N, C-alpha and C positions, 0 to 999 in steps of 0.2 A: 294664780299669784295674787290677783286683786282680792279674791274671796278670803284667802288665808290672811292677808294683811287686815282686811275688815274684821275678821274674827278676832285677831289679836287686839286690834284697836277697841273693839267692843268690850274686851275684858281688861283693858288697860295694860296690855303687854305689847312691847315692841318686837316685831317678828323680823328676824334676819333670814333672808332666803339666799342660799348659796347656789350659784349656777356652775355647772360643769359642762364643758364642751361635749356634744353628743358623741362624735366618732371615737375619741379616746376612751370614753366610758363604755361604748358599745364593744370596742375591741377588748377591753378589760373583761367585760362580761363573757365574751367568747372564750377567752383564756381561762377564766374561772370555771366555766362549764366543761372545758376540755380536761381540766385537772380533776374536778369533783365528780363528774358523771362516772368515769371508769372506776373510781374508788367507792362508788355508791354513797357519796356524801351529798346531801341536798345543797346545791350551790346558793350561797347567800346573795349573789348577784347573777342574773341571767339576762339574755338578750330581750326576752319578752317584757321583762320588768323595765329595762332601759327604754324600750320602744313606747311603753305606756306613758312615760313622762314627756315624750316628744309630741304627743297628740294634743290638740286643742280641746279642752273640756268645757268651753264656755257655752252657756245656754241662754236663750232669750224667751221671754214670756209674750212677745209681740203676737204670736199666732193665737195664743189663748185669749189675749185681749181682743183681737180682731174677730175670731170665729165664735168665741164663747161669751164675749162681753165681760171677761174677767177683769176685775179691778181690785188689786190688793189693798187691804185696809191697813196693813203694816208695811213700812218700807224695809228694805234689806238690813239696814243698820239697826233699826229698832228691833227687828225680829231676831237678829244675831245676839243683841244685848239680852233680850228676854230669854232666849234659849240658853245662853251662857249662865245667866242668873239661875235658871231652873236646874241646870247641871250642878252648879255650886250648892244650891239649897238641898238637893237630893243626894249629896255626897259622891257624885260621880267625878268631880274635880276638886282639887285642893287649892 
C-alpha cells in the first residue's frame, strides 16, 4: 500500500486504495469458482487470487546492508520518480 502510494506521488497522481473485507470476498471467490469451473469458464475471481492480497509483501534491505555492505545511492522516492520519468519518455505510460 505504501509503495503504491509512493509511486502515485512520484508521478503526481493521487491514488485511492479500496479495501474489501477478506472473508466476504473469499466466499464470493468460492461461489464464482463453483459457477465457472463446471461451465469451463475461467473464473475472474478465485480463492488463490484473494489469498494473494492477504499476504504481507513488504521487504527490507537491512540484511543486504549488514552482510554485503550495500548502501543505496538513490532513495526509494527518487528512484520511483526516475523510473516513472523513464517509462513516460519511452512511451510506456501516457
